Steps between C-alpha positions, in 0.01 A plus 500: 500500500619848426631708790293813467634833624868411472731545201621183338866421452473594133355840587780570749763419237322724251502790744870451564589486132268760352507745786877544526523853345222612726667343801791745459276783613355284776845408625603865483227605737537206738871568543436852623576528868398755753818700449484609137581800293315620190630564152284713275537478126294660231429328171226590253617247249676543171218696341453731799706802576602381841485203725234375736567508867566162657550438868704201608580382851841357577629326807768688691664208676769347279686595188447163333128522550508850358693386192257218429206730533663761277561232234129415502412872497726562201327221309162643585611850395617369162162341445321823590720728291470272195123486527512130595270395782564152642139483624385471140672159484345360817247254351350379828248713680377331819125449515350639819128480423363193688245433226768489232712276719194280545452474125864407447485230765174356368640493148804304617289266707226421249737483202680211664412182312483160667750238397238323288461804276872546434518193279345694212811706436690801629287750305187380676332759725155575650447769237559266206314202640172648626177435312187645655251227595127543458345695790121520542271666751305210640352414838623170647143371534480493120812289487396219734533158345731613220859384483787711372464344153172667403320489171572797277129583478483557875759779496482650152183700568656717771723799425853457624669741739848647498706541814453877483122456520507306829483821704290706265356797691162451333451181705545680831172634637664640814783728392618537859588132519740296296398201295535142617557273197516123534681320217436125511598209279596134496848363558727590212288776343768764558394696808852550636630583152238773460594643841866507400414675175284756682782586741763528228275713278417731791869543573553587133209746509287325240200397716317621812637851484224602745688315775816654637580198714447128428565253783503131396486232771507121496223357714713193559770719656244688708353175632839404646526814716455389859513833683238779475618800303355826380437588139782753494743255659384232259580725206823625656613149573468399135586836344748676726506817290126552563513502878416870519283533190209742556265294281440254785456752780123507472498880482266670259443294183859415409420129497294548182829487312585157642432158346544186712549168319447179697596200289382148589228566755418127519820451701393736777238475774255793494217527752253784447293432812504792742550269793813349346657802331455833673446821310804721458560827317843587640794418268735491799305247707650152519270222373541148360580515129162352411322767703692774315385364163143456626479862620643626172230309311233622746609856421549574869873532446604749231159497329627715213752234391424262214561126531561220249463147637582185300377158604386161383135416463472306828593809706276756328231474767743581782441868429134603541346634182426839655873571525571432130421767242597293200554131424735430212589158361823412323429239233840430351545469123165431340602514133788368287625851425579572865661158529706560188616837635612326818691231311658757271623709793693201633598275212617783274722650770796297378846590379496838674157591371559396138230246411603212279305312236478194723331700776258663257408162352449363850262785583305439180458127570395576856246756381351252253456248779330762717259587221390137476341541845714212622558401858802730502277795410285418802805477726636832380197682637723516808825700461670247729453226241621739232816532707529121522456470123766764431744348747458154345546626144794711607662190646434291189608753237725766654738299714866577430834421653499828693164430662482377859399140555120485472279194491136443423445386858652820637266706280193326638633524856569872452151537360363358824719729708389808307134419562503330842833598653493456876120497524308309761136416461300729729141563605406871535869586525560268798809281474516174688788441737605200290607702199697219342192281480292791369739586217286590201732322259497186712119519506506519119722191482281299735182584308562596138826303493317192620246547221782538245671184625176303475458622143850393397461163670179436304617680180235773517526872440137598573308466823134509599350721770464194721871424470586857592279469806663170594865607472481871586263506796370155571653449845444835668351472848539808720351844447848647453576248225172581328576872514849442363353291220253777413782755476708256295219432254423870460855624451726216391318202348399684184863600454589138418182347355264628232175348372516351155209412272555229243187586301379143491840346431569403861551124503388484860143568597415767752485876532768763479855388547806691614855507368821661616552846352842395368544126430853496640368637831329167568832320464685754715252483788484120481880482511506735799234290671715188462837656587358656816392151604129579514399176326578288803346163555303422815802317645729796435259746661454276805872434546581869467247603766608229744869569437458871566309427820763254619779732399359780715457267796821302456697692762219477754467124438872448546502693825196317630646158417823581678301570818266199497753252370576398855136406566363348176637163381752523217290302249232768500748737337470306172177689429671834547789393280254430220361850543848645476556309176192655339680815373742272314202325343365838393837588348491180293143570389596856415801382300274260312268794425788702352597200289144483373525865392814415302323200346212725396737748338679228303178324398340823377820609329548187287147396409502292182178655370663845509801395295369648177379829646679825435752602761362667808627849419326490163181394679529805727551726202201355314279558804596869479522564127250241382540247220540673165405304192249215458300451818393157627139425406420348838611632834690257716406492866798301625820698525854406588620653825870515420563824690384335821824305577714790375329737743558245777872506428512878472325548834787319673747771399613722785393826334143381457492351849609836641215679321253235610617539857401866479155379394470270799576180306813344646696222326774373729851427375476150645195435284684624191794274579278193533314572175821572312665182620206289384461691175865463399469125452186531287647769275823310443311181409270680259775708341684183399207409276464647154256789522321680215643850438200674659516286815875555526440875479247469784762319709747784442233752600435303820871506588513872424195576715645291782814721506706228671842482325610186682185306411518627142860386458422154636203455267692620194780253566262225390406682177734440207286643222284813496274486199278810478443485124172663388456671838434867430774671693419837652733730695381349825548140382852584385567657837363192675724267298811709559430548870437133561814388314702763688436303820717215379872461559764572238548126441137448397446427129200408290526251219257711300317832522233512230339840442379441145185678381477701823451849348837612634610846388841669526374684810401175671839349421661749736279376784602139429875552539530300826309210344753460217789423735375155599443303179701299253223491236313823428206515261352834400330402175203690359560818701545832323837596644653699210857626499441703819386194688799296388730769635326477841506120487872477430574734790287283728666179378849633571469358852397153378806279450311172462285581195505215246199563276341831400185501289393835348282372218237744370599794721528777240880504481679686226856538376595715800390223739705241311807723524445551875471125545821446306683747724374352829529127428843486657349577844323164502763233461258215568246601233434212260193590296361832374155526338419825317262351240205692356639851541611780268870421474663554162792330327783719631391495865434126483852437365648715780307304759606163358864611491477592868347161574790328320743686726302400807642197685174309554218615264404219263158606359353828371137525383453760223208373291207729418724807494554750219762287329570473128604183319857630485491574870375151584777345292760719673367402841522133406864544396584702816351230716753246379763351735796717598838386372684508834236364736280303264189633685195566286229763575167377371309785331126436451395747232277283278381145442782473248874545529628584158377222270437257785222466752581628848514229762287732721216552253250320724558720812473812282165399347376376837565841661328677210197272523457547874517879484329573169177607674666772708751611235440716196341244267583697189868505584500133599331409172758701309787319673344159437477582130870593506572163661312328215699691248830403667391136517402488135835651396694261722307196367596590145869505597501128590473194278464246777151353529519482880616859523208614289258300713639662812447844348143411403425378851612831649302688231186310595541601864541866399189481278305337782604783730380750237161330475456490875601867520235598245243284678577658835448844345139401431422300814733657757658166595871439534735279308772268615780281367585185689 
């Protein structure tokens, strides 16, 4: 919190630096002693006829002091005579007006962004991010029974209000009294954000110019004040510079220029009964903080002052209607245009405010999904879910090597902290003495989290009203529990669940069903429910209760037994020994429970039916951006819950556990150790099996979310091949791969790293540098790398001294890339095979590359087919590939199915590669190359007289013609071709 009324260290340094010329005069006067003598000089300046009279005081004690003072005087005289005034260069003028100081302090305070907001970039600020939510004048009685996700027809008929109109003088019938405005809204609608914007705009002078003083207070802070205090002391305690302000004296009508803001009234106990809260009109009289607020709202205390109160719907009735002049509801973002403005303010604030094409395309896809009236559009009624959407997309698409470590689990945990940080579930502002048990977040886990877990267990995403009643409030007994449940349903339940109508397509009979606002939220809450150990069996619950009871009484039992041991026979002590062993039994049961959590994570992570799904990060992106292209004709009601085990792993990370501890949800380190120990064995066993690329990517994401380098290194030791071919790599996936592989030791090596057809760009290559240090076989086929990318790749590979095979087929390489490869081959002494087929390499560059390969000590094969090679160039390559005279080592150059007038011994692998990739490659270019092959084969066949030679040529020709036919057929039907 800012220390109001005192200069910061930066301000002190600024005064010392900028005020130095001015300090000369100050020092001159402070050095004057009682015994002084005066020197009068006259100086009218250069333009004047004379000089002005100056009086200076000098000390008369010592000669040295006199000389120093005279030196300073001489400098000052030179300035005066030359017309130079050092005061003109003093840039700092101290602010003495308390109101201006107040504005400066408020600006510093409310401009401070929480840690969660800083992930969007350094140029992110409250001014650039704010989008005004919809504000309507509506009485709470009209809003009963409606959740925060209202139909557009219910809010479109009312005119919206601006912040400036909240205290419109036309709405005040009694001009002698200030207005009391109550701003209410559901969780996540943006009440605190609007208050912050109001304060900052008032400090800048753009709103509420009728108020000379704005005093914002947090009701949560006020509720923690234990001692009675007066209004003036309350203000002076928070704002030291306003201790003597006349606006709070109560004299005349000065308070009409004051606006009080009380944010979060639901967290404060207010009692308007006369018998409980006495009347008070004296600003200097000490009262409980709640009584001060009550008397302000009653207009007994500073009746001329205006008041803005924000609260949730459950606390609206705490203030009697007669004390409220105006009810105003904040409705969030009710249309796609407001939502798009919000997304634009965050996602386009990249690269120091310079939006890129990727960000603009992302905004456009997001806007299209919002216009479809999808589930995301419903969620984004609340600005909080807009924040969650932006944070998720920012993680997926704008991660770079300079970014701090962020995980999907940490985003969802931060989302919970932003909305429920430190809250306890209360009734009329009263907080139970057992705050840990009344943690609002823990209440959410035990109710909504239990519902989410039941849905995942039974593979359901929608729930009936009866199921909500069963899991959310089915076991409440006392009046206090019923009251807490009523508050929870009014304020919080609608934040997570929204009704969904299937319009007759619901496969299950019944009425309206409910779904989670964001699908991933169900998996997060279910994972939190499991990790917190809330899904205990009856045995676990019983053993825990008995163990705690015995643990508390263990010392008393021991003392008692030591006393009566002399009276009771020794054999009776066997019963007590069994009781003392019960905590050990509980520990074993608890350990078994943690092992079951690890089993659940592994079972959900490696489900065979999910093997052909897209990787989990792509599933998250599709839930936000929608599926573009052909839509499925029938909606599927069973969904894979692949985020569920990943969230479970992420929640075990210390950073997330620390945030959860602030929310009242504690995960002990001992629990994490037990789960990790059991999980390690499962992950190692599963990683030794061959996994599809998408499932392997999910495993890497799990290890990344876990953020446990030791566990990651142990799991990767059992993985010899990482095949991520066809996985669409994004910046975040590249960062995940590099971060995970960075956990391994320097001796770790992969047999193969396959990143073919992964949409890797030159920019993504820079993020993958650490991943290239650990492989002996690197495949980057079918990625548009270009010459720039090859330059980045070769720099990254300079640290890899075990590379044996490098495949860069169909990567957009040109002559410059071939020359770079030729220059850098000497850095990789173990390289044996180089594949640069299907690129744009010409004759000269190809010959240079082959010459470099001949000089290399270990390269034996170079793939150059499907490049821009002429017949002369192919013949030259064939000759250059011959054995060297001294060493007798031959470099095999694969440039065509023929080698001169003979058939290449590698014709089958060449045609096989072409057949397998003809669907994804440029079919026109492939067809052209196949025709060239036919031409070469026909010419070579005519050069031979042998019958068997001719038959061999015809056999190869038939395979080429078959490949041509299959290529033309696939152009019509969309199917692939293949050569066996």
